[in-house]
Every structure is written in structure tokens, then in C-alpha cells.
RODO-2510 file (C-alpha; in nm, 4 decimals, decimal comma):
residues 285
     n   res          X          Y          Z
     1     m     0,0070     1,6696     3,4376
     2     r     0,1802     1,5502     3,1719
     3     d    -0,0403     1,2407     3,1899
     4     e    -0,3908     1,4539     3,1603
     5     k    -0,2129     1,6682     2,8623
     6     m    -0,1625     1,3436     2,6834
     7     l    -0,4802     1,1512     2,7707
     8     i    -0,6447     1,4775     2,6341
     9     k    -0,4750     1,4413     2,3444
    10     f    -0,5833     1,0777     2,2734
    11     k    -0,9495     1,1438     2,3690
    12     r    -0,9538     1,4208     2,0836
    13     k    -0,7700     1,1609     1,8299
    14     l    -1,0390     0,9235     1,9281
    15     e    -1,3332     1,1961     1,8587
    16     i    -1,1653     1,2681     1,5212
    17     i    -1,1348     0,9121     1,4057
    18     n    -1,5092     0,8113     1,5607
    19     d    -1,6288     1,1302     1,3697
    20     i    -1,4924     1,0111     1,0293
    21     p    -1,6381     0,6364     0,9886
    22     q    -1,4134     0,5847     0,6706
    23     l    -1,1156     0,5657     0,8723
    24     k    -1,2945     0,3871     1,1458
    25     y    -1,3955     0,1430     0,9456
    26     g    -1,0425     0,1018     0,7898
    27     l    -0,8258     0,1089     1,0871
    28     i    -1,0349    -0,1669     1,2282
    29     l    -0,9732    -0,4174     0,9187
    30     l    -0,6270    -0,2871     0,9108
    31     g    -0,5572    -0,3299     1,2438
    32     l    -0,7639    -0,7138     1,2105
    33     l    -0,4770    -0,7873     0,8971
    34     l    -0,2203    -0,6841     1,1012
    35     v    -0,3325    -0,9381     1,3753
    36     i    -0,3448    -1,1893     1,2130
    37     a    -0,0453    -1,1423     0,9587
    38     l     0,1951    -1,1154     1,2752
    39     f     0,0381    -1,4173     1,4464
    40     a     0,0118    -1,6267     1,1619
    41     p     0,1425    -1,9167     1,3053
    42     i    -0,0644    -1,9457     1,5781
    43     i    -0,3455    -1,8683     1,4287
    44     a    -0,3063    -2,1278     1,1372
    45     p    -0,4032    -2,4698     1,2337
    46     y    -0,1492    -2,6388     0,9644
    47     d     0,1541    -2,5547     0,8151
    48     p     0,0285    -2,4015     0,4430
    49     y     0,3223    -2,5992     0,2568
    50     a     0,1903    -2,9256     0,3702
    51     l     0,0605    -3,1540     0,1811
    52     s    -0,2437    -3,4727     0,2741
    53     n    -0,4692    -3,7073     0,1079
    54     d    -0,7750    -3,4607     0,1944
    55     t    -0,7462    -3,3004    -0,1778
    56     v    -1,0649    -3,0435    -0,2631
    57     s    -1,2211    -3,0894     0,0308
    58     p    -1,4982    -2,8767     0,1048
    59     p    -1,4891    -2,6545     0,3824
    60     s    -1,5001    -2,8167     0,7712
    61     k    -1,4864    -2,8482     1,1193
    62     s    -1,1243    -3,0025     0,9928
    63     h    -1,0560    -2,7246     0,7343
    64     l    -1,2352    -2,4063     0,8114
    65     l    -1,1779    -2,3128     0,4514
    66     g    -1,1097    -2,6421     0,2508
    67     t    -0,8504    -2,7866     0,0733
    68     d    -0,6766    -2,7452    -0,2571
    69     g    -0,5913    -2,9594    -0,5284
    70     l    -0,2727    -3,0718    -0,3478
    71     g    -0,4728    -3,0572    -0,0305
    72     h    -0,3343    -2,7706     0,1113
    73     d    -0,5309    -2,6398     0,4073
    74     m    -0,6574    -2,3041     0,2343
    75     f    -0,7631    -2,1142     0,5961
    76     s    -0,3474    -2,1611     0,6502
    77     m    -0,2603    -2,0558     0,3016
    78     i    -0,4818    -1,7511     0,3436
    79     v    -0,3498    -1,6589     0,6441
    80     y     0,0049    -1,6569     0,5130
    81     g    -0,0847    -1,5065     0,2249
    82     a    -0,1286    -1,2086     0,4195
    83     r     0,2113    -1,1421     0,4984
    84     t     0,2939    -1,1608     0,1512
    85     s     0,0505    -0,9257     0,0311
    86     l     0,1427    -0,6760     0,3847
    87     v     0,4601    -0,6838     0,2982
    88     i     0,4860    -0,6219    -0,0648
    89     g     0,2270    -0,3145    -0,0493
    90     v     0,3374    -0,1418     0,2459
    91     i     0,7356    -0,1371     0,1431
    92     a     0,6766    -0,1243    -0,2376
    93     a     0,4313     0,2032    -0,1609
    94     l     0,6774     0,3963     0,0833
    95     i     0,9668     0,3671    -0,1823
    96     s     0,7185     0,5009    -0,4220
    97     g     0,6616     0,7802    -0,1526
    98     l     1,0053     0,8199    -0,0482
    99     i     1,0678     0,8691    -0,4786
   100     g     0,7678     1,1151    -0,5539
   101     t     0,8439     1,3011    -0,2558
   102     i     1,1866     1,3959    -0,3368
   103     l     1,1770     1,4082    -0,7014
   104     g     0,8561     1,6189    -0,6942
   105     g     0,9647     1,8169    -0,3935
   106     i     1,3238     1,9167    -0,5998
   107     a     1,0364     1,9974    -0,9226
   108     g     0,8204     2,2321    -0,7879
   109     f     1,1388     2,3773    -0,5222
   110     y     1,3740     2,4714    -0,7963
   111     g     1,1384     2,5099    -1,0671
   112     g     1,3211     2,6438    -1,4043
   113     k     1,5166     2,3616    -1,5245
   114     a     1,5235     2,1234    -1,3134
   115     d     1,1120     2,1398    -1,2939
   116     r     1,0996     2,0422    -1,6782
   117     f     1,3313     1,7658    -1,6327
   118     l     1,1856     1,5890    -1,3868
   119     n     0,7870     1,6910    -1,5052
   120     e     0,9286     1,5651    -1,8776
   121     i     1,0582     1,2081    -1,7022
   122     t     0,6784     1,2041    -1,4537
   123     n     0,4618     1,2597    -1,7701
   124     i     0,6743     0,9391    -1,9409
   125     f     0,6266     0,7032    -1,6426
   126     f     0,2588     0,8871    -1,6066
   127     i     0,1563     0,8120    -1,9556
   128     t     0,3093     0,4060    -1,9705
   129     p     0,0744     0,1603    -1,9381
   130     t     0,2807     0,0615    -1,5445
   131     f     0,1131    -0,3202    -1,5565
   132     f     0,2496    -0,3934    -1,8574
   133     l     0,5784    -0,2214    -1,7811
   134     i     0,6253    -0,4247    -1,4641
   135     l     0,5204    -0,7474    -1,6475
   136     i     0,8113    -0,6869    -1,8968
   137     i     1,0433    -0,6080    -1,6392
   138     v     0,9474    -0,9149    -1,4174
   139     a     0,9614    -1,1417    -1,7347
   140     l     1,2961    -1,0528    -1,7796
   141     y     1,4977    -0,9933    -1,4302
   142     g     1,2988    -1,2931    -1,2366
   143     s     0,9810    -1,2806    -1,0346
   144     s     1,1394    -1,3090    -0,6842
   145     i     0,9769    -1,1260    -0,4154
   146     i     1,2635    -0,8333    -0,3796
   147     n     1,2495    -0,7513    -0,7443
   148     v     0,8446    -0,7570    -0,7504
   149     i     0,8570    -0,5159    -0,4677
   150     l     1,1320    -0,2859    -0,6276
   151     v     0,9615    -0,2934    -0,9471
   152     i     0,6412    -0,1482    -0,8235
   153     g     0,8090     0,0708    -0,6148
   154     l     0,9882     0,2457    -0,8922
   155     t     0,7305     0,2691    -1,1026
   156     v     0,4178     0,3691    -0,9589
   157     w     0,5431     0,7293    -0,7822
   158     t     0,4247     0,9701    -1,0366
   159     g     0,0730     1,0540    -0,8067
   160     n     0,2612     1,1540    -0,5309
   161     a     0,5808     1,3369    -0,7584
   162     r     0,2742     1,5175    -0,8816
   163     l     0,1022     1,6248    -0,5497
   164     m     0,4353     1,7245    -0,3764
   165     r     0,5142     1,9496    -0,7097
   166     a     0,1865     2,1019    -0,6287
   167     q     0,3043     2,1614    -0,2243
   168     a     0,6035     2,2844    -0,2486
   169     m     0,5268     2,5007    -0,5792
   170     s     0,2748     2,6712    -0,3541
   171     l     0,4619     2,6603    -0,0339
   172     r     0,7883     2,8434    -0,1569
   173     e     0,6295     3,1391    -0,1608
   174     r     0,5247     3,1446     0,2255
   175     t     0,6589     3,3830     0,4589
   176     f     0,8395     3,1477     0,6973
   177     v     1,0222     2,9998     0,3610
   178     k     1,1221     3,3760     0,2962
   179     s     1,2389     3,3967     0,6777
   180     a     1,4610     3,0504     0,6161
   181     f     1,5876     3,2311     0,3665
   182     a     1,7083     3,5149     0,5438
   183     i     1,9051     3,3699     0,8489
   184     g     2,0872     3,1880     0,6144
   185     e     1,9673     2,8625     0,5201
   186     s     2,0446     2,6858     0,1687
   187     k     1,8255     2,5730    -0,0445
   188     r     1,8771     2,2044     0,0856
   189     q     1,8015     2,2866     0,3884
   190     v     1,4924     2,4980     0,3119
   191     l     1,3869     2,1658     0,1199
   192     f     1,4354     1,9260     0,3547
   193     k     1,3451     2,0771     0,6584
   194     h     1,0921     2,3591     0,5898
   195     i     0,8945     2,2351     0,2621
   196     i     0,8844     1,8566     0,2451
   197     p     0,7680     1,8556     0,6235
   198     n     0,4985     2,0715     0,5916
   199     g     0,4189     1,9825     0,2412
   200     i     0,3991     1,5558     0,3071
   201     f     0,0286     1,5099     0,4367
   202     p    -0,1418     1,4429     0,0973
   203     i     0,1308     1,2284     0,0454
   204     i     0,0759     1,0140     0,3530
   205     s    -0,2969     0,9679     0,2270
   206     n    -0,1891     0,9015    -0,0764
   207     t     0,0707     0,6499    -0,0312
   208     t    -0,1500     0,5030     0,1790
   209     m    -0,3955     0,4395    -0,1062
   210     n    -0,0688     0,3253    -0,3060
   211     i    -0,0596     0,0426    -0,0979
   212     s    -0,4002    -0,1003    -0,2555
   213     a    -0,2819    -0,0627    -0,5578
   214     a     0,0445    -0,2203    -0,4564
   215     i    -0,1362    -0,4952    -0,3677
   216     l    -0,3804    -0,5182    -0,6327
   217     i    -0,0668    -0,5329    -0,8813
   218     e     0,1458    -0,8311    -0,6927
   219     s    -0,2105    -1,0277    -0,7008
   220     g    -0,2352    -0,9738    -1,0777
   221     l     0,1940    -1,0705    -1,1185
   222     s     0,1155    -1,3678    -0,9339
   223     f    -0,2483    -1,4689    -1,1164
   224     l    -0,0623    -1,4593    -1,4095
   225     g     0,2311    -1,6998    -1,2786
   226     l     0,4984    -1,4183    -1,2422
   227     g     0,5299    -1,3836    -0,8907
   228     d     0,7450    -1,5409    -0,6885
   229     p     0,6757    -1,8731    -0,6880
   230     n     0,8568    -1,9458    -0,3168
   231     v     0,5911    -1,7802    -0,1371
   232     i     0,2434    -1,8125    -0,0515
   233     s     0,0075    -1,5328    -0,2324
   234     w    -0,3390    -1,4627    -0,2652
   235     g    -0,3293    -1,4192    -0,6521
   236     q    -0,1514    -1,7199    -0,7218
   237     i    -0,4159    -1,9852    -0,4464
   238     v    -0,6842    -1,7480    -0,7195
   239     s    -0,5043    -1,8769    -1,0205
   240     d    -0,4535    -2,2184    -0,8579
   241     g    -0,8214    -2,2080    -0,8340
   242     r    -0,9873    -2,1701    -1,1475
   243     s    -0,9891    -2,4651    -1,2969
   244     y    -1,1600    -2,6132    -0,9658
   245     l    -1,4295    -2,3043    -0,9992
   246     t    -1,7268    -2,5832    -1,0920
   247     t    -1,6376    -2,8572    -0,8334
   248     a    -1,3999    -2,6253    -0,5503
   249     w    -1,5337    -2,2743    -0,5771
   250     w    -1,4025    -2,1932    -0,1936
   251     i    -1,0400    -2,1918    -0,3198
   252     s    -1,0500    -1,9125    -0,5434
   253     t    -1,2953    -1,7403    -0,3438
   254     f    -1,2191    -1,7039    -0,0426
   255     s    -0,8430    -1,5506    -0,0991
   256     g    -1,0631    -1,3920    -0,3475
   257     l    -1,2594    -1,1637    -0,0740
   258     c    -0,9128    -1,1101     0,0672
   259     i    -0,7449    -0,9163    -0,1761
   260     v    -1,0861    -0,6911    -0,1609
   261     f    -1,1061    -0,6543     0,1982
   262     t    -0,7388    -0,5876     0,2229
   263     v    -0,8051    -0,3296    -0,0695
   264     l    -1,0745    -0,1992     0,0892
   265     a    -0,9330    -0,1389     0,3895
   266     f    -0,6392     0,0315     0,3119
   267     y    -0,9044     0,2977     0,0613
   268     l    -1,0942     0,3562     0,3764
   269     v    -0,7628     0,4710     0,5753
   270     g    -0,6528     0,6711     0,3054
   271     d    -0,9554     0,8514     0,2507
   272     g    -0,9767     0,8582     0,6368
   273     l    -0,6256     1,0189     0,6708
   274     n    -0,6967     1,2745     0,3270
   275     r    -1,0122     1,3691     0,5681
   276     v    -0,8357     1,4563     0,8637
   277     l    -0,4958     1,6134     0,7018
   278     s    -0,7609     1,8665     0,4463
   279     p    -0,9273     2,1795     0,6559
   280     k    -1,1315     2,1790     0,3410
   281     l    -1,2662     1,7631     0,3455
   282     s    -1,3324     1,7577     0,6923
   283     n    -1,5076     2,0993     0,7311
   284     h    -1,7442     1,9892     0,4597
   285     s    -1,7723     1,6282     0,5956
***
């Protein structure tokens, strides 16, 4: 009986995914990226850091996507670069999601001075050019992968904060919240047990899209030479291929396409989740 219920739930989830093409195609692309990142040592035919005499070689049987100016196998570098992009994108987006959820929840639920104070902080971060702020911080404190993740996560949370604030302001007037107060629960308990869990759904879809933004920011930093030099990054590969654009187009092209497809995958998944979690959008589609 239990297995039948689980099978029915699984079938319903598949039906939902099939009904929303954005989510279906986004999950396919995302699944492919995850497989590539997890099994990079098996998929990559060469050591991505190994140098060879076969420099600036076009795509061939021995090097599927060619080699760069130092003889690195481009296919192996791109495969390992998927790990860097996914790790930075996911962790930075989770940090921004956590900060935005807590600050937005507190501002919307408590209101008053707390709301005004946190709203002003959100506005300051919102109007500040995020990428240039990240450039300054990374240039001052170093470009290690940990610094890049923290800087991105601590600067792109404003969208999540505004969404959570709106959700909290709406939910605090609901009957179940007033009932929670009536049975003696404190404001902190109500916030973390009722407000945030019930208002988290728009944050989930927005955080998924923020992964794309984090990947683009990291690629931009690496392109400008401010990424971590000790890890392989698609943005760094694109930057290294600039001087070979007329003679070795494949160096920048394939890594650039990987950035495009990765960003597209997370945007599709985020848009699909938004339609699943928002009844108005799902009914409209």
C-alpha cells in the first residue's frame, strides 16, 4: 500500500515536469552538468593541468575540442571547469538565499523599526553596483575560491530579502499565525516555524536563478584575471583564448558556450519551479 502511494506521487511529479517544458529541459541540462562534474576524472581523457608540445591544435580525434597555447587539452579543462562553476554558483546562491530569507523574514514579520532599518540596508545593497563592489573586495582581499564564494553570497541577497519580506508581511495576518500566538508561541518560534517555511517557495525559485548570476559573476571575475588562479574556470579559459581568436577560435568558443548552457539550465529550472510553486502561473500556463 505504501509503495503504491509512493508510485502515485512519483507519477504526479513526472506529470508536473512534463507539463512544464522549461522545468523538463532545464532538469535535463542540469542533470548532464552534474554527471560531467561528478565524474570529471573518468570523463576527462587527459590531466587538465598537463602541458604538451601539441599547442594550439584544432579539434581532432586525439583532442576532441583542441588544445590551447600551452598544450592543455580543452575538453579536459572544460570538464573540470564545470566543477568550479557549479560549486561557486550553488554555495554562493545558498548563502545569499539564507541571508535574504532571514533578513527579509525579520523585516516583514516584526515591522516597525526593524523593518525600516533592514529595508534601508537592503536598499543600499540594491542600488550599489554589485559587480564593481565585488571587483573592489576581491582586488583588496584576494581571489581565492573561498573569497569569491563569500563575496558573491554576501552581496546578491537583496532580491531574496525583498521576496521574503513581502511573504512575511502577508503571512503574519493569516489565521494560523494568530492561532500560533494564541497557544503561547513566541515571535521567534512563529517566524521560524510558520512564516519562513510557508513563505520559502518564491525564494527557492529565485535562489535557483541566482546560481546563474553567481556563475556569470565568477566567470566575469576570472575573465578579468581576478578569479582563483589555482582552479580551472570557464571564464579564465575564455580570457586565455582572446589572443588566439583569429587562429584558434575553439579555445574561447567552447568554454563560452558552456557558460551559456549552464546559465540557461538554471534559469529554465528556476522559471519552471516558479510555475510549479505559483498557482497563478501554473493555471495561466
